[in-house]
C-alpha positions as CSV (number, residue, x, y, z in Angstrom):
1,M,-9.1,13.4,-9.0
2,N,-10.4,16.9,-9.2
3,I,-10.5,19.6,-6.4
4,K,-14.2,19.2,-5.8
5,N,-13.9,15.5,-5.1
6,Q,-10.9,16.1,-2.8
7,F,-12.8,18.8,-0.9
8,F,-15.8,16.4,-0.5
9,I,-13.5,13.7,0.9
10,F,-11.8,16.2,3.2
11,I,-15.2,17.3,4.6
12,C,-16.3,13.7,5.0
13,M,-13.1,13.0,6.9
14,I,-13.7,16.0,9.1
15,F,-17.2,14.8,9.9
16,I,-16.0,11.3,10.6
17,G,-13.2,12.8,12.7
18,L,-15.7,14.7,14.8
19,V,-17.9,11.6,15.3
20,T,-14.7,9.7,16.4
21,F,-13.8,12.6,18.7
22,F,-17.1,12.6,20.5
23,A,-17.0,8.8,20.7
24,Y,-13.6,9.1,22.3
25,I,-15.0,11.7,24.8
26,N,-17.9,9.4,25.6
27,S,-15.5,6.4,26.2
28,Y,-13.1,8.6,28.2
29,A,-15.9,10.0,30.4
30,L,-17.3,6.5,31.1
31,E,-13.9,5.1,31.9
32,K,-13.0,8.1,34.1
33,S,-16.4,7.9,36.0
34,E,-15.9,4.2,36.5
35,H,-12.3,4.5,37.7
36,T,-13.1,7.4,40.1
37,A,-16.2,5.7,41.5
38,K,-14.1,2.5,42.3
39,L,-11.4,4.6,43.8
40,L,-13.7,6.6,46.1
41,M,-15.8,3.5,47.1
42,S,-12.6,1.7,48.0
43,S,-11.4,4.6,50.1
44,I,-14.7,4.9,52.0
45,D,-14.8,1.2,52.5
46,A,-11.3,1.2,53.9
47,E,-12.0,4.2,56.2
48,I,-15.2,2.7,57.7
49,T,-13.5,-0.7,58.1
50,T,-10.6,0.9,59.9
51,I,-12.9,2.6,62.3
52,E,-14.9,-0.6,62.9
53,K,-11.7,-2.5,63.7
54,Q,-10.6,0.2,66.1
55,L,-14.0,0.0,67.9
56,N,-13.8,-3.7,68.1
57,T,-10.3,-3.5,69.6
58,I,-11.5,-1.0,72.2
59,T,-14.5,-3.2,73.1
60,K,-12.3,-6.2,73.7
61,L,-9.5,-4.3,75.6
62,Y,-11.6,-2.1,77.9
63,P,-14.8,-2.3,79.8
64,D,-17.6,-0.3,78.2
65,C,-17.3,3.4,79.0
66,S,-14.3,3.0,81.3
67,E,-11.9,5.8,81.5
68,D,-9.5,3.9,79.2
69,S,-12.4,3.2,76.7
70,Q,-13.3,6.9,76.5
71,Q,-9.7,7.9,76.1
72,A,-9.4,5.4,73.2
73,L,-12.6,6.8,71.6
74,E,-11.1,10.3,71.9
75,N,-7.9,9.2,70.2
76,I,-9.9,7.8,67.3
77,T,-11.7,11.1,66.9
78,L,-8.5,13.2,67.2
79,N,-6.6,11.1,64.8
80,N,-9.3,11.2,62.1
81,S,-10.2,14.6,60.7
82,V,-13.4,13.2,59.1
83,L,-14.9,12.1,62.6
84,N,-16.6,14.7,64.8
85,E,-17.7,12.5,67.7
86,V,-18.3,8.8,68.7
87,I,-21.2,7.9,71.1
88,F,-21.8,4.5,72.7
89,I,-25.5,3.5,72.9
90,R,-27.0,0.6,74.8
91,S,-30.7,-0.1,75.2
92,Q,-31.5,3.1,73.5
93,S,-29.6,5.2,76.0
94,V,-26.3,7.1,75.7
95,I,-23.8,5.4,77.9
96,C,-20.7,7.5,77.0
97,S,-18.9,9.3,74.3
98,D,-15.4,10.4,73.3
99,R,-16.1,13.6,75.3
100,S,-15.7,14.0,79.0
101,T,-19.3,15.3,79.2
102,T,-21.9,12.9,78.0
103,L,-23.8,14.2,75.0
104,T,-27.4,13.6,74.1
105,K,-27.7,11.1,71.3
106,E,-29.8,12.0,68.3
107,E,-33.3,10.6,68.5
108,V,-33.0,9.8,64.9
109,A,-30.5,7.1,65.8
110,D,-33.2,5.1,67.5
111,L,-35.5,5.3,64.5
112,E,-32.7,4.2,62.1
113,I,-31.8,1.3,64.3
114,A,-35.4,0.3,64.6
115,K,-35.7,0.2,60.8
116,L,-32.9,-2.4,60.5
117,E,-33.6,-6.0,59.6
118,P,-32.5,-8.7,61.9
119,G,-28.8,-9.3,61.4
120,E,-28.2,-5.8,60.0
121,H,-25.5,-4.0,62.0
122,Y,-25.1,-0.7,60.0
123,A,-27.1,2.4,59.2
124,I,-26.3,5.8,57.8
125,Y,-28.4,8.9,57.9
126,K,-28.3,12.7,57.6
127,M,-29.8,15.2,59.9
128,H,-30.1,19.0,59.7
129,D,-29.7,21.1,62.9
130,N,-32.1,24.1,62.6
131,K,-30.3,25.9,65.5
132,T,-26.9,25.8,64.1
133,G,-28.0,25.6,60.4
134,K,-25.5,22.7,59.9
135,T,-26.1,19.2,58.5
136,A,-24.5,16.2,60.1
137,I,-23.9,12.7,58.7
138,F,-24.2,9.8,61.2
139,F,-23.1,6.3,60.8
140,V,-24.5,3.7,63.3
141,M,-22.6,0.5,63.8
142,Y,-23.2,-2.5,66.2
143,V,-20.1,-3.7,68.0
144,D,-20.2,-6.6,70.4
145,S,-22.5,-5.2,73.3
146,G,-23.9,-2.1,71.8
147,W,-24.2,0.5,69.1
148,Y,-21.7,3.2,68.2
149,Q,-23.1,6.4,66.7
150,I,-20.3,8.0,64.6
151,R,-20.8,11.6,63.5
152,F,-18.8,12.5,60.4
153,E,-17.5,16.0,59.9
154,K,-19.5,16.9,56.8
155,N,-17.2,19.8,55.7
156,Y,-14.1,17.6,55.9
157,L,-15.9,14.8,54.1
158,E,-17.1,17.0,51.3
159,L,-13.6,18.6,51.1
160,W,-12.1,15.1,50.7
161,L,-14.6,14.2,48.0
162,K,-14.0,17.5,46.2
163,E,-10.2,17.1,46.2
164,I,-10.4,13.6,44.7
165,S,-13.2,14.5,42.3
166,S,-11.6,17.7,41.1
167,H,-8.4,15.9,40.5
168,H,-10.3,13.5,38.2
169,E,-12.5,16.4,36.9
170,V,-15.8,14.8,37.8
171,Y,-18.5,15.3,40.5
172,S,-19.2,12.8,43.2
173,Y,-21.6,12.3,46.1
174,I,-22.4,9.8,48.8
175,Y,-25.8,8.1,49.2
176,D,-27.3,5.4,51.5
177,K,-28.9,2.1,50.5
178,H,-32.1,4.0,49.6
179,R,-30.2,6.3,47.3
180,K,-30.7,9.2,49.6
181,Y,-27.9,11.6,49.0
182,F,-25.6,13.0,51.7
183,A,-22.3,14.8,51.0
184,N,-21.9,16.3,47.5
185,I,-19.8,18.8,45.6
186,D,-21.0,22.2,44.5
187,D,-24.6,21.3,45.5
188,V,-24.8,18.6,42.8
189,N,-28.0,16.7,43.4
190,S,-30.1,14.0,41.8
191,R,-32.3,16.6,40.1
192,E,-29.5,18.2,38.1
193,S,-28.7,17.0,34.6
194,T,-25.8,14.5,34.9
195,F,-24.0,12.6,32.3
196,Y,-22.1,9.3,32.3
197,K,-23.2,8.7,35.9
198,T,-21.6,5.6,37.5
199,M,-22.9,4.3,40.9
200,K,-20.8,2.0,43.1
201,E,-22.1,0.5,46.3
202,S,-20.2,-1.0,49.2
203,S,-20.6,-4.8,49.5
204,R,-20.5,-4.5,53.3
205,Y,-21.9,-1.1,54.4
206,P,-25.1,0.7,53.5
207,V,-23.3,3.4,51.5
208,G,-22.7,4.1,47.9
209,I,-20.9,6.6,45.7
210,S,-22.1,8.3,42.5
211,V,-19.6,9.8,40.0
212,G,-20.2,11.5,36.7
213,Y,-20.3,14.7,34.8
214,T,-22.6,17.7,34.9
215,K,-23.1,19.8,31.8
216,P,-20.4,22.3,32.8
217,L,-17.9,19.5,33.7
218,L,-18.6,17.8,30.4
219,L,-18.2,21.0,28.4
220,N,-14.9,21.6,30.3
221,L,-13.8,18.1,29.4
222,I,-14.6,18.7,25.7
223,W,-12.8,22.0,25.8
224,T,-9.7,20.4,27.3
225,F,-9.4,17.9,24.5
226,L,-10.8,20.1,21.7
227,P,-7.5,21.8,20.6
228,T,-5.7,18.5,20.3
229,G,-8.8,16.8,18.8
230,I,-9.1,19.5,16.1
231,L,-5.5,19.2,15.3
232,L,-5.7,15.5,14.9
233,I,-9.0,15.6,13.0
234,V,-7.6,18.1,10.5
235,A,-4.3,16.3,10.2
236,K,-6.1,12.9,9.7
237,A,-8.6,14.4,7.2
238,F,-5.7,16.0,5.2
239,G,-3.7,12.8,5.4
240,I,-6.5,10.5,4.3
241,T,-7.4,13.0,1.5
242,L,-3.8,12.9,0.4
243,L,-3.7,9.1,0.5
244,V,-6.9,8.8,-1.5
245,H,-5.6,11.3,-4.0
246,C,-2.3,9.4,-4.2
247,F,-4.2,6.1,-4.5
248,F,-6.3,7.4,-7.5
249,F,-3.2,9.2,-8.9
250,K,-1.3,5.9,-8.9
251,R,-4.2,4.0,-10.4
252,V,-5.1,6.6,-12.9
253,P,-2.0,8.6,-13.5
254,L,-1.9,7.4,-17.1
255,Y,-5.2,9.2,-18.0
256,A,-3.7,12.6,-16.8
257,E,-0.4,11.9,-18.6
258,I,-2.2,10.8,-21.8
259,Q,-4.2,14.0,-21.8
260,K,-1.0,16.0,-21.3
261,G,0.6,14.1,-24.1
262,I,-2.4,14.9,-26.4
263,H,-2.1,18.6,-25.5
264,N,1.6,18.6,-26.2
265,K,1.2,16.4,-29.3
266,E,3.5,13.7,-28.0
267,F,1.8,10.9,-30.0
268,Y,3.1,10.0,-33.4
269,A,3.0,7.1,-35.8
270,E,5.6,4.6,-36.9
271,Y,5.1,3.1,-40.3
272,Q,5.2,-0.6,-41.0
273,P,5.3,-1.5,-44.7
274,I,2.6,-3.5,-46.4
275,V,4.2,-5.6,-49.1
276,S,3.0,-7.2,-52.3
277,A,3.2,-11.0,-51.7
278,Q,3.9,-11.6,-55.4
279,T,6.6,-9.0,-56.1
280,G,7.9,-8.1,-52.6
281,Q,7.4,-4.4,-53.3
282,W,6.2,-1.9,-50.8
283,I,2.6,-0.8,-51.6
284,G,1.6,0.9,-48.4
285,A,2.0,1.2,-44.6
286,E,0.1,0.7,-41.4
287,L,0.4,3.6,-39.0
288,L,1.2,2.3,-35.5
289,V,0.8,4.8,-32.7
290,R,3.7,5.5,-30.4
291,W,4.1,7.9,-27.5
292,L,7.2,10.0,-27.2
293,H,6.9,10.5,-23.5
294,P,9.2,13.3,-22.2
295,K,10.5,11.1,-19.3
296,K,10.0,7.5,-20.5
297,R,11.1,8.2,-24.1
298,K,9.2,5.9,-26.5
299,V,6.1,4.2,-25.0
300,M,4.7,1.2,-26.8
301,P,0.9,1.1,-27.5
302,D,0.2,-1.8,-25.1
303,E,1.2,0.5,-22.2
304,F,-1.4,3.2,-22.9
305,I,-3.9,2.1,-25.6
306,P,-6.2,0.1,-23.1
307,A,-6.4,3.2,-20.9
308,A,-6.9,5.5,-23.8
309,E,-9.7,3.4,-25.2
310,K,-11.4,3.1,-21.8
311,S,-11.3,6.9,-21.3
312,A,-12.1,7.7,-25.0
313,Q,-8.9,9.6,-25.3
314,I,-8.0,7.4,-28.2
315,N,-10.4,9.5,-30.3
316,E,-8.3,12.6,-29.8
317,I,-5.1,10.6,-30.4
318,T,-6.4,9.1,-33.6
319,L,-7.5,12.5,-34.9
320,Q,-4.0,13.8,-34.3
321,L,-2.5,10.8,-36.2
322,I,-4.8,11.4,-39.1
323,E,-3.7,15.0,-39.3
324,Q,-0.1,13.9,-39.1
325,A,-0.8,11.4,-41.9
326,A,-2.1,14.2,-44.1
327,Q,1.1,16.1,-43.7
328,N,3.2,13.0,-44.4
329,K,1.2,12.0,-47.4
330,A,1.9,15.3,-49.0
331,K,5.6,14.3,-49.0
332,M,4.9,10.8,-50.4
333,V,2.8,12.0,-53.4
334,M,6.1,13.3,-54.9
335,I,7.1,9.7,-55.3
336,D,5.6,8.3,-58.5
337,S,4.5,5.0,-56.9
338,P,1.0,3.8,-55.8
339,F,0.7,3.4,-52.0
340,Y,-1.9,3.7,-49.2
341,L,-1.8,4.4,-45.5
342,S,-3.8,2.3,-43.1
343,I,-5.0,3.9,-39.9
344,N,-6.3,2.0,-36.8
345,V,-9.7,2.9,-35.4
346,T,-12.2,1.1,-33.2
347,A,-15.7,0.0,-34.2
348,S,-17.1,2.2,-31.4
349,M,-15.4,5.2,-32.9
350,I,-17.0,4.7,-36.3
351,A,-20.4,4.2,-34.7
352,S,-20.0,7.6,-33.0
353,P,-21.4,10.4,-35.3
354,T,-19.3,12.9,-33.4
355,F,-16.0,11.2,-34.2
356,V,-17.0,10.5,-37.8
357,G,-17.9,14.2,-38.1
358,S,-14.5,15.2,-36.9
359,V,-12.8,12.8,-39.4
360,V,-14.9,14.2,-42.2
361,E,-13.8,17.7,-41.3
362,L,-10.2,16.6,-41.6
363,L,-10.8,14.9,-44.9
364,K,-12.3,18.1,-46.3
365,R,-9.4,20.1,-44.9
366,Y,-6.8,17.7,-46.3
367,P,-8.1,16.5,-49.8
368,L,-5.0,14.2,-50.1
369,L,-6.6,11.9,-47.5
370,Q,-9.6,11.3,-49.8
371,D,-7.7,8.6,-51.7
372,G,-5.2,6.0,-50.7
373,V,-6.4,5.9,-47.0
374,V,-7.7,2.7,-45.3
375,M,-9.2,2.6,-41.9
376,E,-9.1,-0.7,-40.0
377,F,-10.6,-2.0,-36.8
378,S,-10.1,-5.2,-35.1
379,E,-12.4,-8.2,-35.1
380,R,-11.3,-8.7,-31.5
381,E,-13.7,-5.9,-30.5
382,N,-17.1,-7.3,-29.6
383,F,-19.5,-6.2,-32.3
384,S,-22.5,-7.0,-30.0
385,N,-21.5,-3.9,-28.0
386,T,-21.8,-1.7,-31.2
387,D,-25.0,-0.8,-33.1
388,V,-24.3,-2.4,-36.5
389,S,-26.6,0.1,-38.3
390,Q,-24.7,3.1,-36.8
391,L,-21.4,1.4,-37.7
392,Q,-22.7,1.0,-41.3
393,N,-23.7,4.7,-41.4
394,G,-20.3,5.8,-40.1
395,M,-18.4,3.6,-42.5
396,Q,-20.5,4.8,-45.4
397,A,-20.1,8.5,-44.4
398,L,-16.3,8.1,-44.6
399,R,-16.5,5.8,-47.7
400,D,-18.3,8.7,-49.4
401,H,-15.1,10.7,-48.8
402,G,-12.8,8.1,-50.3
403,I,-12.0,6.0,-47.2
404,K,-11.7,2.2,-47.7
405,W,-12.2,-0.3,-44.9
406,A,-10.1,-3.2,-43.5
407,L,-11.0,-5.8,-40.8
408,D,-7.9,-6.6,-38.7
409,D,-7.2,-9.8,-36.8
410,F,-9.6,-11.8,-38.9
411,G,-10.4,-15.2,-37.5
412,T,-9.9,-14.4,-33.9
413,G,-13.0,-12.4,-32.9
414,Y,-16.7,-12.0,-33.0
415,A,-17.6,-11.1,-36.6
416,G,-19.7,-13.7,-38.4
417,L,-20.1,-13.9,-42.2
418,S,-23.4,-12.1,-42.0
419,T,-21.7,-9.2,-40.2
420,L,-18.8,-9.2,-42.7
421,Q,-21.2,-9.0,-45.6
422,A,-23.2,-6.3,-44.0
423,L,-20.2,-4.1,-43.3
424,S,-18.7,-4.8,-46.7
425,F,-14.9,-4.6,-46.0
426,D,-12.4,-3.9,-48.8
427,I,-9.5,-5.6,-47.0
428,I,-9.3,-8.5,-44.6
429,K,-6.1,-8.8,-42.5
430,I,-5.4,-12.4,-41.4
431,D,-4.3,-12.7,-37.8
432,R,-0.6,-13.4,-37.2
433,A,-1.4,-16.5,-35.1
434,F,-2.6,-18.4,-38.2
435,V,0.3,-17.3,-40.3
436,A,3.0,-18.2,-37.7
437,A,1.7,-21.8,-37.1
438,S,0.6,-22.5,-40.7
439,V,4.0,-23.9,-41.8
440,T,4.4,-26.2,-38.7
441,D,0.9,-27.3,-37.8
442,S,-1.3,-29.1,-40.3
443,V,-4.5,-28.0,-38.7
444,T,-3.5,-24.3,-38.8
445,H,-2.3,-24.8,-42.3
446,S,-5.8,-25.9,-43.3
447,I,-7.4,-23.1,-41.4
448,L,-5.3,-20.5,-43.1
449,G,-6.3,-21.9,-46.5
450,N,-10.0,-21.8,-45.5
451,I,-9.6,-18.2,-44.2
452,A,-8.0,-17.2,-47.5
453,Q,-10.9,-18.9,-49.4
454,I,-13.4,-16.9,-47.4
455,G,-11.6,-13.7,-48.3
456,H,-11.6,-14.6,-51.9
457,T,-15.3,-15.5,-51.7
458,L,-16.1,-12.1,-50.1
459,N,-14.0,-10.5,-52.9
460,C,-11.7,-8.8,-50.4
461,H,-8.1,-8.0,-50.7
462,L,-6.2,-10.2,-48.2
463,I,-3.2,-9.2,-46.1
464,A,-1.3,-11.8,-44.0
465,E,0.0,-10.3,-40.8
466,G,3.1,-11.4,-38.8
467,V,5.1,-12.8,-41.6
468,E,8.5,-13.4,-40.1
469,T,10.2,-16.1,-42.3
470,Q,10.9,-16.9,-45.9
471,E,8.9,-20.1,-45.6
472,Q,5.8,-18.2,-44.2
473,A,6.1,-15.7,-47.1
474,Q,6.2,-18.5,-49.6
475,H,3.2,-20.3,-48.1
476,V,1.2,-17.0,-48.1
477,K,2.1,-16.4,-51.7
478,S,0.9,-20.0,-52.6
479,L,-2.5,-19.3,-51.1
480,K,-2.9,-16.3,-53.4
481,I,-3.0,-13.9,-50.5
482,Q,-2.2,-10.6,-52.1
483,S,-0.2,-8.8,-49.5
484,C,2.0,-9.4,-46.4
485,Q,3.1,-7.5,-43.4
486,G,5.7,-8.5,-40.8
487,F,9.3,-8.4,-39.5
488,F,10.5,-10.5,-42.4
489,Y,10.1,-7.4,-44.6
490,A,10.5,-4.5,-42.1
491,R,9.9,-3.4,-38.6
492,P,7.8,-0.3,-37.8
493,M,9.9,2.8,-38.3
494,P,9.7,6.6,-38.1
495,F,8.2,8.3,-41.2
496,E,11.4,9.9,-42.4
497,R,13.1,6.5,-42.5
498,F,10.1,4.9,-44.1
499,L,10.0,7.6,-46.8
500,A,13.7,6.9,-47.7
501,K,13.2,3.1,-47.8
502,F,10.0,3.5,-49.8
503,K,11.8,5.2,-52.6
504,I,13.9,2.1,-52.9
505,H,11.3,-0.6,-52.4
506,S,8.3,0.9,-54.2
507,T,7.1,-0.3,-57.6
508,P,5.9,1.7,-60.6
509,A,2.2,1.7,-61.0
510,S,2.3,-0.4,-64.2
511,E,3.8,-3.3,-62.3
512,V,1.3,-3.4,-59.5
513,S,-1.7,-5.7,-59.8
514,H,-5.2,-4.3,-60.5
515,S,-6.5,-5.2,-57.0
516,V,-3.7,-3.3,-55.4
517,Q,-4.4,-0.3,-57.6
518,E,-8.0,-0.3,-56.4
519,I,-7.0,-0.3,-52.8
520,V,-4.5,2.5,-53.1
521,G,-6.9,4.6,-55.2
522,V,-5.1,4.6,-58.6
């Protein structure tokens, strides 16, 4: 994976991280607003319920407005910093209060009580005193024989709300059942932009609490989490980018290693002899690619060829092998024996004018390659994926420079007789599966004979692959298959060892059949 792709993934992860961060802020703000609203509403409910219980107790214990009753009301006020005064009202008249001097009840109380539906025993309202410039909050409650007007200390009430809200880093304010707002913090009101606002209302009293975030509070929340958020976002983006890189590196490390191997010329050929079926003499060799990996030592082709073919790196590897073959062939011409080298290619390579052009350049640079060289590609490759006319052009272009052609794995693939005739192969290599089973299975025995007959009909030189026993060698010979290749004769070996053995097993040109001489270019 290149740097550009890694950077793109990193930026995408940063973007996703930011989206996740703000989604977390959203979830956190909603949860905090909900939690704080429940907490405040529960506290307000508990406070009013306590006051109501105390007033009920006073009413049951003492006669209305007796000295003991007034003393009890005064104790309630003194023991509760939120309360400012308590007045007892009966028949729209002030009967008494928690003070020694009877105070005048607010006329608003009568109006609020009059608004109540039958059976309603609670009301809350706010009134501004123009003389003092102060705002008072009143709660009216019916207890037994009359109404109690409770005046809350607005400053204490707001201070209490502010302390709890500040601790939870939110704003909060109280409202009545008509959503008319009373105490608030920092003059937050319904007209100001609010976010994540949660409203909770008492199930018993006509009071509710609204909690949420203003723009400054929300920005402060974001700023609080931002350093940690950025650190996590960057760390996560870096980590995911690294994981993706490792994922692709593990899936495609071979491509990078192959390219490095090409650059360092780590690929080489081992030579497996091609032997005359009639005389047993070595007449050529197939070049089988190997990889001398610096860490893994020798790597066999099934471990890297599929990846190299998929990435088209096989083209570069093959060109390097052809160049090595030219250098090795120069050493073999000193031996006075006919031989040829067979080099594996793919049909898609030969259909590529670029690859064919590169091979032609090598053939011109190394004239020794213009005779005694065969190129073979497998019938296992699906010819329907290759333009046959382009394949013919590529084969002819190389044939014009002395290259002969072999079809490998014959009998196992996609090539029909019409394709074989159109491509005009010089050599057909019979797949090892038919050779191995031909001496034990009568059906395969017959098939091998038919394949040999097809080869003779097409006037092609036949090579039986995978010959591993004397019996197989004899059977191949009886079918007049001209050449053999397999472990019965020799395993693939480095060039220097092949050269030494070839000197022993080669045959003078006069003893080699005419068809073999045509193949090797003599």
